[in-house]
C-alpha angles and dihedrals in degrees: 000000000000122000089247091054090048092051094046093048091050092045093054090056091042091057096039092051091045092234088152092073093083089060098052113136140128130268090255116090110244093214092042093234136128120204126203109197142151124281091233110143092227090067100054095096101004098064097053091045092048089051094044093244127150130188109301097021099102146011106243120200118187132198138150105291096348086266123160101216099172130028091220100035129114096278094056090044090055092049092049092049090050090052100042103031107023102043099246111153101174132054125204122195107198119188124174142218117256092028117173089225089065091064102031115146107205093191090056091050092049089048090051089051090055091045089054094052108275109142110240088223087070089071090057090049091050092047090050087052090055099261114130104199093196092055094040094053096037117121128191139269099216122041092201092056091044092053090048090051093052091045089051092049091053098039093050097041109127092231099048111097117234092239092066111098114218117201132187124209138168121211128203105229092206097061110003096247111159124210121195111232097169125017106206092198092059091047091051092050093053093054 
C-alpha cells in the first residue's frame, strides 16, 4: 500500500467518524501569535505541547531551520498576512538544537540532485541567472545566532509595525525545554 492510499483510507474514516470535530476553531489565532519554526519532524507535536498551545491558538509557519532567507519571500509574506489579516500581534521564531540545517553539506545535496537526474548544467544556468546554489542551500553553524538573525529580519522589516513583539527561542527536541534568545517585550521597552 502506498503512503497516499494509507492517508486516503484513514481520511475517509476520519471524516465519516467525525473525528475532526475536536479540532474545530476559526482561522484567527486564539492567542494572537504566529510562530516561525523548523520543519523538523520531532517538533510536530512537541513544540505546541511545550508552548501550551492547542489547535487554533497560533499560526505556525514551518521551514528548514526557521531561517528567513529573503525579506520579501513566502515566509515574510505569511507573517505579514498573519499580522494584518489574522490578528496576530506577536511573532515567535523558534529554532532547535540538533537542527539538520546546522550540518547541511551543500555539495552533498548538489551531488544527490545529480544522482537523481538533475543535469549538472542546470547549476550553471541558475548561477548565470543570479542564483548561487551554495548560498541558497547554506544553513548555519549556531542555532542561537540563526534565531537572532531571523528575529532581526522580522523586527526590522519595513512592513512590520513597531507594536508587534518579536521573540526568539530555541527548543531542545529531546525534552521540549525552551530557552529565550530574544525577549521581544524587552526590546520594545528599550525603543
